[in-house]
TORBA-384756 format. One record per residue (C-alpha): x, z, y. Coordinates in pm, whole numbers, plus 50000, padded with zeros to 5 digits. Layout:
BEGIN
XZY...
END
This chain:
BEGIN
472494918248552475444901048386478784899348584481344916748727481074949948878477054948748743477644982148623478555000348956476065018149220476965004149536474385023349770475795044950024476825078649890476365113650056479365108650314478905073550435475505086450537476905117650697479235094550876476595069951024474405102151115477385118351347478295085651484474675080051619474315119451692477665132851846480645108951757483715114751589487615109551587488545087251302491805102151149491345079650815491585045750959494675024950856493604991751032496644989251307494334968551509491974995451559494645015951700496314992651967498964980751734498714945851837501734923151711503024905352049500974877852119503394859752331505854857751996502774842451782502144818352045505454805252104506224804751717502924780751674503284755051943505604738451742503344737851446500604715351573502374683151615504154687651326501374695851120500994681150741499744692350436502654694250220501534722549968504574739949745503454765849480506444787349577505254783549958507334765750235511024769550235510944783550597508804811950481510984817350189513894814850354512724843150598511884867250299515094860750116517134870450439514974904950484515874916050141519794907950191519384931950448517784958350265519454994250127520844983449891520604947549921518384926749682519714891049649517194862749582516954823649556514324805249732512984797849395512744836049344509644835749609506154826549560504024830649891500374844249870497494846950080497914882450041499294911949806495674917849659495714882849552499554886249433498124911149225495284893549100497914863149001500124888348806497324902448637496514869948497500184860448381500974890548235497964902148007494704889547842491624907247847491694935647618495004943547736496064972547930498164980348262499625013548347499085026248702499165059848897496515083548846496415087849201496725056549425494595034849649491205021849499491924986049416493544983149064490504990748912488354961649080491054934849017491334948248652487904943448611487884907748698490154900948406488584929148167492004948248159491814986248075493895004348362495765035348215496575061448437500045082348447500515114148646502445120848947503925156948978502875169849313505225201449276508205175749254507365155249540504665137849385507255120249142506275103548833505295121248531507655107948286505935121247955502305112248094503805076848133505485074247778502195087847677499895059847797501965030847622500435016647347500854979647178498564963047409500474978747743501674946747918503044960448262503474989948486502274993048825504445013149089504155019049458507145029749652506425042249923503665054049743499525053849887498845082049945501405102849887504365088450020506515092649764509225068849732511075059549413515205065449488516575067049216516285042348843513425061748626514765070748289511495059748114511045027348285514265014548128513535031347782509935012947796511584977747884508154969848025507874942948335506914962748648504774953948929506114971349267504464971449559506304982449860503984969050130505155003250310509055000550300509134997450661507725033150696510365058250637510485094250705511765122350478514295094050329515985072450557515365038650361513395025950079515505012249787513914978549637513014989149256514494958849154517784966549305517394999049123516154983548782518064950848739517974949648339513834950948349511334925148488510504935448843507644918249029507974933449404505144926949628505054930549967503494910450307502724909050657499654930650689500894967150687504994954050769504024936551104500224948751150498974915551092496184922250851494184892850981496724866850946496974871550553500374862450395501904881950101504554875549849505534880649514509934882349450511254878849121514134895248991516354874748726514814888648446511284883148581512364842348581511294838548230507814841048380508534812948659506994782948544503344800648475503484816948807504204786248947501224771048783499064797148896499904798049247499544762349256496244762949079494724784649434497564779849702495874805849880498284809850207497574789250456500184768150671500354782950969501264816350900503914802250658505084783750978505054815551197506914836050920510524832751092509364841651374508034874551262511024883351128513554872651403511334886551669509014912151546511104939351441511284956651786507534959251752507934972651401510394998351498507825011051755505275013051528507305032851280508445055251551504615062051644503985074351273506985091651268505655111951621502835120251448504035133651130506295152351360503365166951514501155173951225504285194551035504495213551373501035222851374500705234251047503225260151087500305280851204497885272150924498405287850564495675271050433497515240350450500465228150253502445197050254505725185550195507045157850461506495121950281508985101050176507735072350373504245052850416501975063250704499725085750556499205121850478497795138950182497465176650222496355207050019493635223950134493255259849994489865279850034487835251049950486885239949606484525210649694486325180949851482735168749955481755198950125485305200450308484865166650450481255172250574482395202850739485265185350913482855157251038480465183051145483185194951375483585157351485486665149251289486675122451004488985122850695488915110350325488255130850026491455132749798489105119749519489015086949659492395078749554492065094749199492515127049042494935151649193494465191549126492955210949373491655202849726493325172149931492275153350219493725117550347495125115450686495945082650858499125092051089498535053251206496265066751456496535060951818498575093651899496055109752139493255105451901495495116951658496265149251821492655154851936491635150851609494015173751435493205201751690489415195951604490305199451258492565228051255489895247751472487385234551189489175252850923489735281851105485635285151102485375278950785
END
């Protein structure tokens, strides 16, 4: 059958079948979900309602390939307050329907079919599907677990060839939580455009802040991606953006045409954006505090569990612990599921030496604590 994804087996795998069976028989506590609305993290509805009141009377369709001026102004002000500050103009911003759409636009902007992009060998499984839409090769570079999941500069250098068009970076990284805190020598050496996903930037833990990569590398073209899905726990309202630093402005006219071709961001959510930044930070801070409390509990708990090792992540809201004594991640996850707790195997996110699990610290705190208890009990019965 011709067309994209025609070579994929999309039938349920063994883990999904086991999850459905456990759900029907005894249930489980889910420590894998990152959907904030499933965990009681609901952005204050009164803020949205009040902010939307003025939209209906003034509603006019006035499309702009950059997005509404008020939405862009709110994002520009946000970056001016980051540490270190990233100074942008209104023309440096493009509003999109989501971060995923932003990636798709940039893949089309920067590469032709047969070209390649470099991405972490361990990351959220999104890039390969977006790359397939453009018939691009996705080449992995490695992250060093023993060095806090920092970029393996030699592997990045080795992955480049004449058809490499950009490097993808995630900071805080998903799923390891590593934050790029200093300029990376190999990035400057290679001189390629950088696409930096910082959707978890609000969530800090071992590090006090997340520096914008464009501020660390002002000499390189950097496209910074973020949105309201993770930032404000609003995955259903769909709004993202692309921020261009000065060296990336070379691409501005073509990106303007690309975004104008789709105009995916809806007018209502753009209208709400200033209120999100002006009135939503208390909610964001409370959400971050929940994640930190869950992370604190996890690290206090594993002090008594020598079979689990993990450095505190710099940021993000995932845990990616190594589990010793197990060689098969599927077998480990099935064992935990049989004891009433659902986590993801590490290989869902790519290749990492050893055995790893993915746990979401966004989970409702009581459920997180109960699930962690079940997980520890199951490991002692292995």
